[in-house]
C-alpha positions, 0 to 999 in steps of 0.5 A, a space after each residue: 189877126 195872127 195869134 203868136 202865143 197862148 198860155 193860161 187862157 191868155 191869147 197874144 196877137 199881133 196884127 199884120 198892119 200895126 202902127 207905132 209904138 211897138 206893141 202886142 195885143 193880149 186877151 183874156 176872156 172879156 178883157 183886152 189890152 194893148 201892151 208896149 214891147 219896150 216899156 211893158 206898159 198898158 197902152 189901152 184897155 186892161 187885164 186883171 192883175 194875175 193875167 197882167 203879171 203873167 203877160 209881163 213875165 212872158 214879155 220879159 222872157 221874149 222881148 227880143 222875139 217880140 221886137 223881131 216880130 214887130 219888124 216883120 209886121 212893119 214890113 207887112 209880113 206875118 209874125 212868128 209864133 213865140 213859145 208860151 209861158 211855162 
């Protein structure tokens, strides 16, 4: 599972063989969530509120890069690294 970003103990990943809708995975400690790229909604799982806010901020800053990564994984190519939240 390629790690595309990491910040404040949150690891963001995207699998090489994903399935719609466009999404990414976020993990913090024992918490895990699948988050929609277009909506920012949690599709599965969940994160604590502070980490959810950080992930949402990161998503807002990098939505175009996430969409580009989604196209890569849909074409069975590895996603690119995305800058962490600063």
